[in-house]
C-alpha positions, 0 to 999 in steps of 0.5 A: 102817165097820159097820152098824146101825140105831136100835131105837125103829122096833120097840118091840114087839120085846123084845131078845132076838128083836131081837138075833137077827134082826139077826145073822141079817140080817148087821147088826153093831151096834145103836143101842139105844133107851131112852125112859122108860116114860111118854112120849108120843113117836112113834119111840120104844122102850124095849129097855133099861129105863135107869130101873131097869138093874142090874150083873146086867142089864148082864152078861145084855145084854153076854152077849146081843150077844157070843153073836150076835157084835153089839155096841152103838154108842150109846145112844138118848134123844131129847127136849127137854131144854130144855123150858119146863116145869120138871117136864118138864125136870128128868124129861128130864134126870134120865132122860138121866143114867139112860141115861148110867149105863147106857151106862157099866154096858154099856161104850157110850161114846156117848149120843145126844140133842136139845138140845132148844128153848123157843119162849118165848125168842130163839134167843141165849137158847136156845142160852146155856141149851144151854150152861148145862145140857149143860156139866153133862151132859157132866162127868156123862158125862165122870166116867162115860167116856161121850160125848154126841151131837146129832142134827141133826134140826130137829123142825120144829114139835114145840113150836110150829108154824113153829119148830124144837124142836131148835136144833142143825140147822145149821153156824151152829147147830153152831159155836154150841153147840160155842162154848158147850160147848168139850169132845171129850166133846161131838159130832153124831150125823150125819144127812144126811137133814136137811140135805138137805131144809134145803138144806144141803150135807151132804157139805161139812158131813162134811168141815167138822165131821169131828172132831166126828161121833161116830156117823152115821144112815143115813136118806134123803129124797124131795122131791115138786116138786109138793108143795113148789109146793103148800106153799112150803119152809115146809111145810103150814100147815093140818092141820099137824103134828110134822116134817111139811111135806107137801113132803118125807118121810124113806125108807130109804137108796137110796129118795131123794136122798142120794148113798150112795157119796159120802157113805161115801166122804167120811166114810171120807177124812175119818177116820171108821171108826165106825157107819152106823145106819139110822134108820128114819122111811119111811112107806112101809115102816111100820105092821107089823113085817113091813114095818118089817123089810122096810124095814131089810133093803133099807136094809141092802142098799143100804148094803151095796154101799158098805162094803168 
């Protein structure tokens, strides 16, 4: 199993500097952020300009990674591919195809995204529409030797307060999605941090969905019992923002409640020998490049204890 991180946490750092720093710290792989120039999402970056990527640039990027003996684990572009605004949806899907094209040029076989959501339709209608969109996307990706993986983040309050923004966060929804899009090029970027605060057994989920785990995120979750008393499981309602509940927060691996020894062990027992990619969304280790990098090294040090 190889350790890496999602580069979206360092949007101002150039790719060359990022690759050199990562190799110096002992990371083995990078999950490269590839958001478009026009994006209002937080936790997004563009180390690779997928909209304008060429064969010559692919050659330079591959040479850079070879120089520092690193690999690219996946390309990352997470937006609402089900957006109810047709123009926005077209823009997101068009860029996602460019990210798939970029992955193919770089000989990277994984692209991560969200299925998204439409708050103006029922859950059943959302699932049907996801199936229609993603069957075409998977065909496009498969023809280029690329697999699509969905992160299991609910993106609560993203599109509308009180509703999830990504209908791919639970076993119930995974079953529905994999029934709609029955293809071995469609799977999960499995993140235990979301399952933990949702009350879903992340260990059992690994066992049940192992064949669909293409890639794994390493992010921890910390729960405040005092805040849970104040807000309840539905979270803060007044001045609430996207993915902000008030009673839980994401942390670096080792600073929350995820049992990383057991998680990694069960991943291995289930046949997974891929990448564990730190997704840095820890508010304690944000704010400056120095703090973000320190958070990443803390996560690396903790996970390294369980990777032989």
